[in-house]
C-alpha positions in Angstrom: 50.0 -67.3 -50.3 46.0 -67.8 -49.8 44.8 -67.0 -46.2 41.8 -69.1 -44.6 40.9 -68.4 -40.8 39.6 -70.7 -38.6 38.7 -74.1 -40.7 39.9 -77.4 -41.6 38.9 -77.1 -45.0 39.5 -74.7 -48.1 39.2 -75.2 -51.9 42.0 -75.1 -54.4 41.3 -73.5 -57.6 42.6 -72.4 -60.9 44.3 -76.1 -60.7 44.6 -77.8 -64.7 42.4 -80.4 -65.8 44.1 -84.1 -66.0 47.0 -83.2 -63.5 48.5 -84.7 -60.9 49.3 -82.6 -57.8 50.6 -83.6 -54.6 49.2 -81.6 -51.4 50.4 -80.8 -47.9 48.8 -78.9 -44.9 50.6 -77.9 -41.8 50.1 -75.6 -38.7 51.6 -72.1 -39.0 55.5 -72.8 -37.9 54.2 -76.8 -37.8 55.5 -79.7 -39.4 53.8 -80.6 -42.6 51.3 -83.6 -42.8 51.6 -86.7 -44.8 51.5 -85.9 -48.4 48.4 -86.6 -50.7 48.3 -87.1 -54.2 44.9 -86.2 -56.3 44.7 -86.2 -60.2 42.6 -83.6 -61.7 39.5 -84.7 -64.1 40.0 -84.0 -67.7 37.6 -82.0 -69.4 35.2 -84.1 -71.9 34.7 -82.3 -75.0 31.0 -82.8 -76.1 30.0 -84.2 -79.8 31.6 -83.0 -83.2 29.2 -81.3 -85.1 28.2 -81.3 -89.3 29.0 -84.9 -89.9 28.2 -85.3 -94.0 28.8 -88.0 -96.1 30.6 -87.2 -99.6 32.0 -88.9 -102.2 29.6 -92.2 -101.5 30.1 -95.4 -104.1 29.7 -98.7 -103.7 32.4 -99.8 -101.3 33.2 -96.9 -99.6 32.1 -93.2 -98.1 34.2 -90.5 -97.2 33.0 -88.2 -94.5 33.5 -85.2 -92.4 32.7 -83.6 -89.2 34.0 -80.0 -87.3 35.3 -80.1 -84.0 32.6 -79.3 -81.0 31.7 -75.4 -80.5 32.3 -75.8 -77.1 36.4 -76.1 -77.4 36.5 -77.5 -74.5 39.2 -80.2 -73.5 41.7 -81.7 -76.0 40.6 -84.4 -78.6 43.7 -86.8 -79.7 41.1 -89.0 -81.5 37.5 -89.0 -82.7 35.9 -92.7 -82.9 33.5 -93.4 -86.0 30.6 -95.9 -85.0 29.0 -97.5 -87.7 26.2 -100.5 -88.1 25.2 -102.5 -91.2 21.4 -102.9 -90.8 21.4 -106.1 -88.7 25.1 -106.4 -88.4 27.1 -105.7 -85.3 28.8 -102.2 -84.9 32.5 -101.3 -86.3 34.3 -99.0 -84.4 37.4 -96.9 -86.5 39.5 -94.6 -85.0 40.6 -91.2 -86.7 43.4 -88.8 -85.2 44.3 -85.6 -86.3 41.9 -85.2 -88.8 37.9 -84.4 -88.9 37.3 -86.3 -92.3 37.8 -90.0 -93.2 37.0 -92.7 -95.7 35.4 -95.9 -94.5 
């Protein structure tokens, strides 16, 4: 139990990212307030590193990269963006790997 005296606010710490919490408050021995539900923010990882191209042919290229150094956040998917000179951006989604063939 975390004790705070003579205040009507406090900071809840050690919460998990991207998690729902229901919070209530009461005066000692009193009834609880109506609950509120909050969701903590997700941790956004920094950019991947070491992007390189291998196996370049006339119709495809294999690219590879390393996960971000900071190890923050949970990566479920990478998104590769590529643009033909003068063309529109193309988006390619990659799951559970650090290399792909375009």
